[in-house]
N, C-alpha and C positions, 0 to 999 in steps of 0.2 A: 346371530351366529356369524352371518356373512359380514356384518360390521366389524366383529372382533377379528376375523381373518384379514380383512382389509387393513386394520390397524397394525396387526402383526407384520404383514407384508411391507407396510410403509416404514415401520421401525427398522426392519431388516434391511430395506433398501438404503435408508439413511446411514445405518451403521456400515454397510458395505462401501458406501461412498467415502466415509471417513477413514476406513481401513486402507482403501486404495490411495486416497488423497488426504493424508492426515492434516489436521489444523496446523498452521504455521507455528513454529516455536515462539516462546516468549522473546527470545533473543532476536529472531528474525522480525517479529512485529516491531521491535524497537528501532530497527533500521541500523545503518552503519555507525560505528564509533568514530567520531571526528576528533582528530588530534591536530591542534594548531602548532605550527613550527615556524620559527623565524631565525634567520642568520644573515650575516653580511654576504650577499651573493654578487655584489659589485663593489668597486672601490679597492682601497689598499689592503683590506682584510678579506678579499674575496677568496683567496686560496684556502684560508682557514674555514670560511663559511661553506665552501663547496665540499670540503672534506667532511664537515659536519653533516651536510645533507646526504652525501653518499653513504655515510655510516648508518644513519637512520633508515634510509631506504633499503640498504642491504639486509638489515635484520627483518624488516617487514616483508621483503621478498622471500626470505628463508622460511617464514611462517605463512607464506601465501596470503598476506594481508588479512589474516583471520585470527580471532582469539575468542574463546568462550562462545563459539557458535555465531559470532557476529563479524561482519566485514569491518576492516579498519581503513579509514581514509586519512591521508596525511595532507593537510592544507598548508601550503608553503608561502612564506612572505620574505622579502628582502628588507632587512632593517638598516642596511648601508653602514653598519657599525656606528650608528648615531642613536644615542639614548632617546631623543625626542621622536625619531622615526620608529624606534622599537616600541615606544608607548602607543603611537598611532596605529601601528600594525597589530599590536595586541588588542586594541579596541575593536579593530575590524574583525579579527578572527573570533573574538568572543561575542560582540554585539551584532555583527552582521552575518557571520558564517555559522555561528552557533556551535562552536567546538565544545567538546566535553572536557578535554584535558589540554593544557598548554605545556610546551617544552621548547627548548632551544635557547638562543641568545649567546653572544660571545663576550661582550665587554662588561667588565666589572661595574663600570659606571651605569650601564643599562640595567644591570641587576638591581642596583639601588633605585633607579628611576621608576621601574615598573612594579616593584614590590607592593607599594601602597594600593595601586590600582587592582592588582591581582587579589589582594585581601578584600578590597571593597566589593569585588564581584563574586567572592567566595567560590573560586574555581580552582581545582587542583592544578598545580604546575610543578614541573621538575626543572632544575638547573643542571644540565649535563656538562656544561662548560663554564658558565659564568661563575667566577670564583670569589666574588666580593666577600671579604672576611666577615663583616658584621651581619651579613644575612643569616649566618648560623651562630652568631655570638650574642651581641647586645641588642640587636634589632630583629629578632627572629619572627618572620611573618607566619601567620597561622597556616596559610594554604600553599606554602612552597616547601618542597623537599629537594635537597641537593644530591645529585648522583655523581657529581664531578669531584671537586676538591675546593678547599679554601686557599686563597692566594699564598698565604704564608706557610701553609701546611707542609709542603715538601722542603721549604727553604729554612725552616727552623732546625731540623736535624742536620741539614747541610752546613749551617753555620758552625755547628760543633765539629762536623767532619772536616771542614776546611782548616780549622785550627788544630785539631787533634791528630788528624791523619795526613792531610796535605801539608801541614806544618807552616801555613801562612800566618804571619803575625800582624801585618798591616795591609789593609785592602782599601782600594778606591771603588766606589759604586757609580755606575753609569746606567740610568734606567729611564723608561717611559715616565713622562710627567702627567700621570693620571692614576686613579685608584689602584689599578692592577700593578703598575710599576712600584708605587709607594709600598704596597702591602708585601709584595714578593721581596723587595729590597730590604724592607724594615724587619721582616721576619728573620732574614739572614743576619742582618745587622745586630739584632738583639742577642741572639744566641752566640754569634761569633765573639761579641764583646763579653758576654757572660762567661765564655770559655777562657777568656784571657787575651783575645785579640783587640785590635783597634781599627775602626773605620776612619780613614783619613778625610774623606770627602764624599758627598753625594752630588753627582752631576745629573740634573734632570733635563731630559730631551723631549721636546714637544712631538706629538704624533705627526705633525705636518713637516717635520724637518726633512730637508732635501739633501743635506750634506752633513756628514758627521765630523768634519774637520774642526769646527769651533769647539766641539765637546772633547774630542780626542786630545786636542792640544792642552786641555786643562788637567789631564791626568797627572797626578803627582809621581815624580821619579822615585819617591821613597816607597811606593807601593810594592808589596810582594806579589800581588795579584790584582786583577780587575774583575769585579763581579758585575755582570751586565744583565739587563732585563729588556728583551725585545721579542717581537715575533713578526711574521709577514715580511713585507718589503724592508722594514727597518732592520730586521735581524740580518738579512742578506747584505745590506749595505754596511752595517756596523762591522760584521765579521770580516768583510772584504777590506774595508778601509783600515781596520785595526792592523792588518798585515801590511798594507801599503804604507802606513805611517811608521813601519819598522818596529811596532810594539810587540808583535807576536813572539819574537825571539828574545825580547827583553823582560816582559812582564807576562806571566801565564794568564790566560783568559779562562775564567769560570763564569757560571751564570745561572739565571733562572731556567727552569725546564724548557720553556718555549724557545729559547735561543737556538737550540739544536734540534728541536722537534722535527719529525719527518715531513711536516708540511713544507719545510724549507730546506732541510738537510740535503736532499738530492740535487738541489740547485747550487749548493756550495762546492768549493773545490778544496784543495789541500789546506787552505787557510783555516778550515774548521778542525783539522786533525788535532787531537789532544785536548779539546775543550771538554771540561767536566761540568755536568749539570745534574740536578735531581728532578725527578718527576714520577708520577704514578704509573707511567707506561713507557715502554720501549718496544719498537717493532721486533727487536731481537730477543724478546723474552721467550724462554724455552719451556713452553707448556702446551699441552694439546689444544686448549681453547684458543690460544693466540696463533698457533700454527694454522688452524682451520680458518680463523678470522683473516689473517694476513693473506693466505692463498685466495680466499674469496674476494677480499677487498681489492687486491691487485688485479684480479681477473675482471672485476667490475669497473674500477676507476682507472686502470692502467697506470698506477702510480703507487708509491709507498704508502703504507698505513700509518697514519699519524695519531697522536694523542687526541686530536679533534675528532677523527673518524671513530676511534675506539670509544671515545666518550659518549657519542650519540648512539653508536651501535649498542653498547652496554646499557646506556640510558633508556633506549627504546625497549630493550629486553626487560628492564626493571619495570617499566610501565605495563608491559604485557603480562608480567607475572602478577602485578596488582589487579589487572583486569580479570585474569583467571581466578584470582582469590575472591573476587566479588561476584563470580559467575556472570560477568559481563554487565553488571548493574552500575554502569558509569553515571547514570542519571542521579543516583544517590551519591551526591558529592562528598558527604561526610564519610560514608563507607569507603569510597574510593581513596580519600585522603588517608584514612586509617590503614588501608591496605598498602599504599605507597610507603608508609612509614614502617611497615612490618616486614617488608621484603628483606631477605638476606640471601646472597649468592656467593658460592664458593668457587665457581668455575668460569669466571669472566676472563677475557684475554689478559687483563691487568692483574688478575689474581683475586683472592677473596675480598668481599666487601660487605659491611653492614653499617647501619646508621647509629650515631650516638644520640643522646637525648635531645640534642639541639638540631637534629636533622642533617648532620654532615657525616660523610663516610669515614669509617675507620678502615684503613687500607695500607697496603705496602707503598713505601717510597723507595725508588730505585736510583742509586747514584750511577750515572752513565758516562762513559768516556768515548768520544768520537774516534773510531778506528776505521780503516779501510779493509773490508773483507770481501774477497772475490770481486774486486773492482768497484764495490759500492761502499759509500760511507754508511756507518751504522752506529747507533748508540749502544755500545757494549756495556752490559751491566757489570759493575765492579764491586758493588755492595748493595745489600738490601736491608732497609729498616722495616721490620714487619709491624703491621697493625698500628700505624701511626695515627695519633689523634691530632685534631686541629689545635689542641692545647699543648701539644708536645709532651713534656714531662710535668707540666704544672697541673694542679687541681683546677677544674673549670672556674670555681668561685674565686680563686686567687688570680688566675689569668685575666678574668673579666674586670678586675679592679684597676688594671693598667689601662691607659688610653688605647683606642684602636690604632693599629699600625697606620701611619700616615706620612705625609711629606715632612712633618715636624717631629714625629716620634718613631723611633728614638732619635734624639738630637745628636749631631756630630759634636763630640766633645773637643775642647781646645787641646 
């Protein structure tokens, strides 16, 4: 009898210990969720990269670095806007640091360079900024989901807009001489000419260019407008020298969305006034989610909210929604990848977004015009194309029969 009572007392004591100090949860036992992030934090693209990092950090701060009962750690690397460095840093984050999820990257060329490696490691990755077209078209990787945009996506509707609404008939193109520049320019080129316009020339500018004079001097006097594609240091330089060359008052300047993006716009002067560009975001968007984001980002970063910061802010939320959908089971990579592909959000700062069957967002494209409002330059939205596909008006199977947009396609016709 005494033995039975001792047994009962022992069991009761053990149970009381667990009631006071319950066993750690499954999530806690698993430890923190490690998210690997890289962006150019030094060099000519550092302004873009620092906006990207600040946007990602802002969202994680808002959720107190926790999701599904687990802490989130953001492991950050500088890829210097160099595809080879991006690949090296990806290897470090995955093989040495043991991250569960990868995200980040700026350059379209980096997007192509790291995709085979990411697939070889079977680790989920999101591209919140890297916009290389073929990543979600002909060369779709298994383990990558894009939460940003494809390079040609906003520029295809803009090609039609430039012809039908802005009434330009002949356009000269001046753009970066690498994948991003080719794809943005060529998406515009294709639809502009399909609508009835003519591209007179494509002038390609290396990223290392220090002076825009040799390229500005080549612009045809017959052009009704110039379509430019730049970002970072080169967009500041191009817009400034375009005015200094006396071209601003002679040939209207339009361009790819990054030309007047808010990572650069506050550093421009009146030379930027009137430039019209398309993109998936503008700081001036009038919706509750964007007003909240802009206020928080300006308070944190002490600068305007750019597409680069919104891209990683919304991209980090996308990842967190997927983490919650898996109840924090990020170690199950297949489950995490499926969750990333299933997310759909309607209240992002940029507006509603969901993925197509190729892993690229369907989302709004905004035509913006640079105006001065309350003493600040802003991208005022003058037109919205809703729910834009990377294939624009084409059926995917028809679109994919044409060559990928490149330096050579579409060709400049005589």
